[in-house]
Rosetta silent file (secondary structure, phi, psi, omega in degrees, C-alpha in Angstrom):
SEQUENCE: MVQVIMEFDGLFRAGILAGEEFIVRFRAQPALDALDALVDRAHLLARISLVRKLIIVVPSIMVPTISTGVIVLPSGGIGLGFSVRIMGAAALLAFLLRAFVGTMPMNIKVNETWSADDPRADWKRLVKRWEFTGMFRAAVALLAFALLLVAVAVRIAWA
SCORE:     score description
SCORE:     0.000 S_00000001
   1 L     0.000  -43.878 -173.685  -21.339   -6.745  -95.275 S_00000001
   2 H   -63.766  -36.937 -176.228  -21.909   -5.044  -98.727 S_00000001
   3 H   -69.228  -29.426 -176.356  -24.986   -7.193  -99.385 S_00000001
   4 H   -74.160  -40.397  176.639  -26.439   -6.234  -95.962 S_00000001
   5 H   -67.045  -40.790  179.961  -25.954   -2.443  -96.822 S_00000001
   6 H   -69.915  -33.847  171.999  -27.435   -2.776 -100.146 S_00000001
   7 H   -60.306  -30.851  178.403  -30.326   -4.676  -98.767 S_00000001
   8 H   -77.792  -45.572  175.246  -31.009   -1.995  -96.213 S_00000001
   9 H   -57.765  -56.005  175.229  -30.576    0.719  -98.878 S_00000001
  10 H   -44.536  -40.254 -173.299  -33.129   -1.089 -101.054 S_00000001
  11 H   -77.986  -40.685  179.458  -35.505   -1.298  -98.027 S_00000001
  12 H   -61.209  -47.258 -177.641  -35.005    2.463  -97.290 S_00000001
  13 H   -66.807  -37.738  167.167  -35.724    3.387 -100.833 S_00000001
  14 H   -51.122  -45.338  176.776  -38.722    1.218 -100.962 S_00000001
  15 H   -62.416  -40.860  178.572  -40.029    2.852  -97.955 S_00000001
  16 H   -66.000  -39.941 -177.931  -39.471    6.369  -99.374 S_00000001
  17 H   -67.533  -47.865  178.982  -41.202    5.266 -102.658 S_00000001
  18 H   -60.843  -47.380  174.196  -44.224    3.786 -100.710 S_00000001
  19 H   -50.771  -48.460 -179.060  -44.386    6.983  -98.594 S_00000001
  20 H   -58.034  -53.762  175.970  -44.438    9.149 -101.576 S_00000001
  21 H   -62.046  -31.906  177.540  -47.157    7.189 -103.250 S_00000001
  22 H   -62.226  -46.142 -173.440  -49.094    6.897  -99.982 S_00000001
  23 H   -62.946  -53.096 -175.485  -48.925   10.692  -99.491 S_00000001
  24 H   -67.435  -44.417 -175.661  -49.969   11.493 -103.023 S_00000001
  25 H   -71.416  -46.200 -165.629  -52.742    8.988 -103.321 S_00000001
  26 H  -107.373   -0.051  177.611  -54.327    9.408  -99.792 S_00000001
  27 H  -122.069  -59.365 -173.135  -53.528   12.922  -98.862 S_00000001
  28 H   -73.639  -36.873  175.406  -53.028   15.090 -101.908 S_00000001
  29 H   -60.312  -44.725  171.824  -55.661   13.355 -104.104 S_00000001
  30 H   -62.226  -27.244  178.662  -58.444   13.792 -101.582 S_00000001
  31 H   -68.061  -51.060 -179.806  -57.427   17.372 -101.194 S_00000001
  32 H   -59.092  -40.281 -176.988  -57.778   17.860 -104.958 S_00000001
  33 H   -70.586  -18.088 -176.235  -61.142   15.972 -104.981 S_00000001
  34 L   -86.709   -5.031  176.369  -62.461   18.195 -102.266 S_00000001
  35 L   -70.484  127.171 -176.504  -62.254   21.203 -104.500 S_00000001
  36 L   -59.695  158.617 -179.816  -65.695   22.304 -105.386 S_00000001
  37 H   -69.946  -15.191 -179.507  -66.959   22.251 -108.885 S_00000001
  38 H   -74.506  -18.464 -172.447  -67.022   26.071 -108.856 S_00000001
  39 H  -117.706   48.597  176.966  -63.229   26.002 -108.547 S_00000001
  40 H   -66.279  -30.729 -179.519  -62.359   23.615 -111.507 S_00000001
  41 H   -65.242  -43.194  177.151  -59.628   26.133 -112.618 S_00000001
  42 H   -63.450  -45.196  171.203  -57.980   25.841 -109.216 S_00000001
  43 H   -50.995  -41.628  173.622  -58.318   22.112 -109.333 S_00000001
  44 H   -61.556  -51.802  178.107  -56.626   22.073 -112.799 S_00000001
  45 H   -55.669  -40.403  177.687  -53.877   24.381 -111.666 S_00000001
  46 H   -69.193  -35.645  177.105  -53.172   22.222 -108.603 S_00000001
  47 H   -72.243  -44.036 -179.104  -53.149   19.111 -110.617 S_00000001
  48 H   -62.650  -43.879 -177.269  -51.000   20.582 -113.411 S_00000001
  49 H   -69.423  -31.200  179.325  -48.531   21.968 -110.779 S_00000001
  50 H   -70.045  -38.250 -173.779  -48.451   18.563 -108.845 S_00000001
  51 H   -71.398  -42.894 -174.858  -47.573   16.738 -112.131 S_00000001
  52 H   -66.755  -26.094  172.496  -44.793   19.182 -112.949 S_00000001
  53 H   -72.080  -51.886 -170.447  -43.216   18.586 -109.508 S_00000001
  54 H   -69.160  -24.331 -174.520  -43.722   14.829 -109.394 S_00000001
  55 H   -69.611  -18.683  168.275  -42.523   14.120 -112.956 S_00000001
  56 H   -95.475  -41.353 -175.306  -39.172   14.775 -111.638 S_00000001
  57 H   -69.201  -51.691 -173.250  -39.278   13.614 -107.924 S_00000001
  58 H   -63.953  -40.065  177.554  -40.923   10.359 -108.608 S_00000001
  59 H   -66.301  -29.440 -177.219  -38.692    8.857 -111.287 S_00000001
  60 H   -69.282  -23.629  175.642  -35.654   10.070 -109.099 S_00000001
  61 H   -88.107  -48.179 -170.238  -37.026    7.833 -106.274 S_00000001
  62 H   -63.357  -54.968 -170.197  -38.481    4.994 -108.514 S_00000001
  63 H   -63.099  -49.145  176.699  -35.389    4.181 -110.739 S_00000001
  64 H   -71.309  -28.348  179.709  -32.868    3.720 -107.870 S_00000001
  65 H   -66.760  -48.724  179.834  -35.354    1.870 -105.667 S_00000001
  66 H   -64.908  -38.473  168.596  -36.104   -0.667 -108.519 S_00000001
  67 H   -58.329  -52.427 -176.484  -32.463   -0.921 -109.368 S_00000001
  68 H   -64.464  -40.387  173.053  -31.395   -1.652 -105.931 S_00000001
  69 H   -54.215  -47.215 -175.843  -34.264   -4.258 -105.498 S_00000001
  70 H   -68.074  -38.181  179.283  -33.054   -6.043 -108.654 S_00000001
  71 H   -70.518  -37.626  178.189  -29.430   -6.037 -107.554 S_00000001
  72 H   -77.069  -20.094 -174.709  -30.166   -7.362 -104.147 S_00000001
  73 L   -43.710  -53.626  176.535  -32.458   -9.998 -105.269 S_00000001
  74 L   -82.225   -1.240 -166.318  -29.988  -12.843 -105.512 S_00000001
  75 L   -76.983  -19.774 -176.420  -27.647  -11.714 -102.790 S_00000001
  76 L   -89.687    0.531 -175.175  -29.510  -13.415  -99.794 S_00000001
  77 L    82.380 -175.702 -177.415  -29.390  -16.952 -100.959 S_00000001
  78 L   -93.925  157.157  176.544  -32.194  -19.332 -101.501 S_00000001
  79 L   129.052 -169.525 -179.807  -34.977  -20.069  -98.963 S_00000001
  80 H   -50.613  -45.695 -171.905  -38.007  -18.252  -97.517 S_00000001
  81 H   -66.001  -36.068 -178.740  -36.342  -14.787  -97.647 S_00000001
  82 H   -60.868  -51.444 -175.117  -35.545  -15.380 -101.451 S_00000001
  83 H   -56.630  -45.405 -174.118  -39.207  -16.157 -102.213 S_00000001
  84 H   -70.522  -39.001  174.873  -40.323  -13.110 -100.478 S_00000001
  85 H   -66.908  -24.160  171.767  -37.713  -10.908 -102.058 S_00000001
  86 H   -68.592  -37.943  175.288  -38.829  -12.224 -105.477 S_00000001
  87 H   -66.180  -39.800 -178.201  -42.458  -11.138 -104.643 S_00000001
  88 H   -60.221  -45.170 -177.213  -41.132   -7.785 -103.530 S_00000001
  89 H   -69.055  -32.762  177.567  -39.172   -7.385 -106.746 S_00000001
  90 H   -71.102  -27.051  177.724  -42.322   -8.396 -108.776 S_00000001
  91 H   -72.002  -39.574  179.510  -44.294   -5.862 -106.980 S_00000001
  92 H   -68.381  -36.944  177.470  -41.677   -3.227 -107.807 S_00000001
  93 H   -72.724  -30.375  171.495  -41.694   -4.309 -111.502 S_00000001
  94 H   -60.910  -54.161  173.649  -45.559   -4.123 -111.523 S_00000001
  95 H   -48.945  -48.599 -171.712  -45.191   -0.518 -110.166 S_00000001
  96 H   -63.987  -44.908 -179.111  -42.693    0.251 -112.902 S_00000001
  97 H   -61.351  -47.819 -174.878  -44.898   -1.234 -115.718 S_00000001
  98 H   -65.437  -32.622  178.497  -48.015    0.690 -114.517 S_00000001
  99 H   -69.187  -43.947  177.983  -46.023    3.835 -114.198 S_00000001
 100 H   -62.913  -43.212 -169.646  -44.804    3.456 -117.828 S_00000001
 101 H   -91.204  -28.258 -179.069  -47.971    2.288 -119.281 S_00000001
 102 H  -106.926  -60.771 -165.704  -50.477    4.241 -117.259 S_00000001
 103 H   -77.740  -45.433 -170.271  -49.221    7.352 -115.276 S_00000001
 104 H   -55.181  -52.884  174.236  -46.273    8.480 -117.564 S_00000001
 105 H   -53.096  -35.155 -178.465  -48.492    8.999 -120.682 S_00000001
 106 H   -76.869  -41.985 -179.777  -51.038   10.858 -118.797 S_00000001
 107 H   -62.012  -41.048  177.765  -48.517   12.955 -117.033 S_00000001
 108 H   -65.890  -48.921  173.180  -46.701   13.965 -120.298 S_00000001
 109 H   -42.734  -56.452 -176.232  -50.165   14.865 -121.692 S_00000001
 110 H   -60.248  -53.116 -171.554  -50.985   17.020 -118.639 S_00000001
 111 H   -68.765  -26.508  178.725  -47.594   18.606 -118.813 S_00000001
 112 H   -93.076  -32.154 -170.100  -47.581   19.374 -122.439 S_00000001
 113 H  -124.377  -17.353 -177.969  -51.371   20.111 -123.281 S_00000001
 114 L   -85.177  143.288  178.741  -53.376   20.941 -120.279 S_00000001
 115 L  -137.681  135.777  177.626  -54.329   24.411 -119.490 S_00000001
 116 L   -69.301  -23.417 -175.334  -56.544   25.712 -116.555 S_00000001
 117 L   -84.054  -24.531  174.467  -57.717   28.584 -118.811 S_00000001
 118 L  -138.089   72.425 -179.632  -58.872   26.068 -121.558 S_00000001
 119 L   -63.365  158.069  171.832  -59.534   22.693 -120.162 S_00000001
 120 L   -67.958  146.382 -177.781  -60.205   19.635 -122.068 S_00000001
 121 L   -63.750  -35.385 -175.752  -63.817   18.590 -122.268 S_00000001
 122 L   -87.913    6.113 -171.747  -62.856   15.124 -120.921 S_00000001
 123 H   -56.073  -34.356  178.197  -60.548   16.221 -118.076 S_00000001
 124 H   -70.921  -33.917 -179.349  -62.688   14.906 -115.271 S_00000001
 125 H   -68.507  -38.273 -177.003  -62.902   11.482 -117.018 S_00000001
 126 H   -71.395  -29.944  172.280  -59.095   11.440 -117.370 S_00000001
 127 H   -58.084  -48.503  177.213  -58.783   12.409 -113.656 S_00000001
 128 H   -62.408  -40.496  178.255  -60.740    9.258 -112.751 S_00000001
 129 H   -63.953  -39.380 -178.003  -58.534    7.064 -114.820 S_00000001
 130 H   -61.594  -37.199 -178.359  -55.516    8.762 -113.232 S_00000001
 131 H   -73.053  -35.499  175.262  -56.873    8.102 -109.653 S_00000001
 132 H   -57.386  -47.863 -174.491  -57.374    4.455 -110.514 S_00000001
 133 H   -66.694  -39.067  175.509  -53.753    4.190 -111.728 S_00000001
 134 H   -60.980  -42.340  174.299  -52.651    6.044 -108.539 S_00000001
 135 H   -55.734  -51.207  173.292  -54.506    3.648 -106.410 S_00000001
 136 H   -57.748  -49.609  176.284  -52.829    0.713 -107.984 S_00000001
 137 H   -56.964  -51.460  179.520  -49.418    2.286 -107.760 S_00000001
 138 H   -60.362  -46.063 -177.664  -49.822    3.208 -104.124 S_00000001
 139 H   -57.578  -50.403 -179.138  -51.132   -0.338 -103.224 S_00000001
 140 H   -68.026  -40.192 -177.585  -48.199   -2.001 -105.072 S_00000001
 141 H   -67.512  -38.350  179.798  -45.526    0.287 -103.728 S_00000001
 142 H   -65.410  -44.301  171.094  -46.909   -0.417 -100.128 S_00000001
 143 H   -55.318  -47.053  172.797  -46.849   -4.122 -100.892 S_00000001
 144 H   -54.360  -53.038 -176.327  -43.272   -3.996 -102.195 S_00000001
 145 H   -59.754  -45.480  177.929  -42.171   -2.242  -99.165 S_00000001
 146 H   -59.816  -44.438 -174.060  -43.892   -4.817  -96.745 S_00000001
 147 H   -66.299  -37.984  178.753  -42.568   -7.784  -98.714 S_00000001
 148 H   -70.231  -41.908  175.412  -38.955   -6.355  -98.632 S_00000001
 149 H   -60.146  -49.801 -179.785  -39.229   -5.574  -94.928 S_00000001
 150 H   -58.869  -40.219 -177.528  -40.434   -9.178  -94.364 S_00000001
 151 H   -60.445  -49.454  177.697  -37.524  -10.395  -96.541 S_00000001
 152 H   -63.358  -39.141  179.546  -34.945   -8.574  -94.259 S_00000001
 153 H   -61.777  -44.276  178.330  -36.702   -9.714  -91.160 S_00000001
 154 H   -66.766  -42.013 -177.219  -36.455  -13.461  -92.281 S_00000001
 155 H   -68.402  -37.740 -178.112  -32.794  -13.122  -93.244 S_00000001
 156 H   -71.421  -41.851 -177.947  -31.989  -11.508  -89.849 S_00000001
 157 H   -61.864  -36.624  177.021  -34.055  -14.060  -87.930 S_00000001
 158 L  -100.893   20.499  168.829  -32.211  -17.021  -89.558 S_00000001
 159 L   -82.250    0.000    0.000  -28.758  -15.471  -89.578 S_00000001
């Protein structure tokens, strides 16, 4: 019973993570991109504010999600469900790696050094790199959620 609770907890957390990544990438990002060149200051203020909020929220979702995914990994036994759980865990680990290597250094830089009143000359280039990283993270988080959902469905179907 504990295994089932942990599995559904992991699935719930993966859904929250995927939803957060989806909203940031496909709703917040387009809203920022829609800001006209005349309002670069507003764009920078919005982006800096978003980073300052998400730098707390995302890790508080990400760490327990990945921890639960790894803990639950061996609990369902071997078989098709196990293979799908491995792929889901691999997707979560790819998400984590990209967050540490790609997003986190950029977020720290924004949080510590960006100013809307004195923008860096290359801030738009950095935003494009940030957007690519965000697209990867959103895709991998959604993939992880889908795989973990399939793993639970497979386990239930053959229980």
